C-alpha atoms as one frame of an Amber mdcrd trajectory, in Angstrom:
protein
   0.116   0.113  -0.046   1.485   3.150  -1.133   0.858   6.382   0.939   0.948
   9.780  -0.433   1.302  13.060   1.914   1.058  16.498   0.337   2.611  19.729
   1.667   3.080  23.301   0.681  -0.341  24.623   0.424  -1.412  28.121   1.938
  -2.825  31.511   1.135  -1.045  33.529  -1.488  -2.059  36.797  -3.278  -2.853
  36.709  -7.003   0.261  36.734  -9.226   2.168  34.816  -6.379   3.851  31.411
  -6.364   3.534  28.247  -4.424   5.285  24.935  -4.528   3.498  21.625  -3.618
   5.284  18.615  -2.644   3.933  15.191  -2.399   6.045  12.305  -0.623   5.217
   8.722  -1.596   6.271   5.686   0.501   5.828   2.098  -0.330   6.774   0.000
  -3.378   6.149   1.510  -6.805   6.529  -0.390  -9.993   8.372   1.057 -13.100
   5.075   1.466 -14.824   3.556   4.476 -12.954   2.036   8.095 -13.278   2.246
  10.708 -10.575   0.334  13.988 -10.654  -1.953  16.530  -9.230  -5.681  17.121
  -9.352  -7.680  19.817  -7.611 -11.220  20.213  -6.458 -12.745  23.534  -5.929
 -16.033  24.099  -3.868 -19.039  22.871  -5.628 -16.936  21.510  -8.528 -15.696
  17.993  -9.697 -12.074  17.021  -9.154 -10.023  17.856 -12.175  -6.713  16.988
 -13.530  -4.081  19.667 -12.988  -0.823  17.929 -14.329   0.521  14.473 -14.484
   3.905  12.988 -15.281   4.587   9.210 -16.164   7.502   7.247 -15.818   8.377
   7.162 -19.418   6.210  10.056 -20.838   6.277  13.911 -20.929   3.993  15.865
 -18.678   0.442  16.586 -19.335  -1.180  20.002 -18.169  -4.707  21.182 -18.023
  -5.265  23.972 -20.430  -6.110  26.360 -17.557  -2.571  25.867 -15.993  -0.236
  25.671 -19.142   2.637  28.070 -19.054   2.149  28.707 -15.279   2.489  25.367
 -13.555   5.291  22.951 -13.689   5.298  19.346 -12.449   8.528  17.390 -11.683
   9.395  14.231  -9.995  12.522  12.847  -8.493  14.262   9.779  -9.869  13.769
   7.622  -7.024   9.862   7.584  -7.285   9.567   8.928  -3.866   8.225  12.574
  -4.674   6.459  14.692  -7.092   6.250  18.523  -7.113   4.102  21.140  -8.599
   5.593  24.640  -8.956   2.686  27.159  -9.366   3.435  30.478 -10.580   1.278
  33.394 -11.670  -1.562  32.205  -9.295  -5.144  33.409 -10.068  -8.108  33.336
  -7.752  -9.666  30.573  -9.880  -6.759  28.337  -8.880  -8.313  28.225  -5.313
  -8.950  24.458  -4.496  -7.892  21.492  -2.589  -4.980  19.944  -4.388  -4.581
  16.192  -4.396  -1.590  13.978  -5.088  -2.252  11.056  -7.138  -0.347   7.879
  -8.140  -1.335   5.347 -10.734   0.875   2.343 -10.550   0.309  -0.553 -12.836
  -3.516  -0.367 -12.417  -3.591   0.719  -8.827  -4.570   4.245  -7.779  -3.671
   6.189  -4.507  -4.534   9.554  -3.343  -3.179  11.907  -0.903  -5.234  13.724
   1.850  -5.161  17.034  -0.027  -3.619  20.517   0.760  -5.622  23.782   0.448
  -4.351  26.446  -1.903  -6.209  29.857  -1.599  -5.424  32.645  -3.972  -6.886
  35.947  -2.605  -6.023  39.515  -2.000
């Protein structure tokens, strides 16, 4: 059983930056994808960015050019650098792992963009 723990959320003004981190513990295969989803109040959870073990990153159109996803080579962490934040980026951000057919979620971290 893989456990995912997010950190780095908080309150930031519009135009500011935050960096989210997700630490993974447990055994992960070589066929995996790690990424970030978010859920705003009253809305469905949506993909923000995802990065596979052998593939290029995929971003939601709404964050392209502003967010950057990265992972370390030991499969233990994934990061989301968020720049030029907008109020509409306010949501709970969840770390996600797809590992050879199994899906794991973190508990979520709140990001609030407000002046």
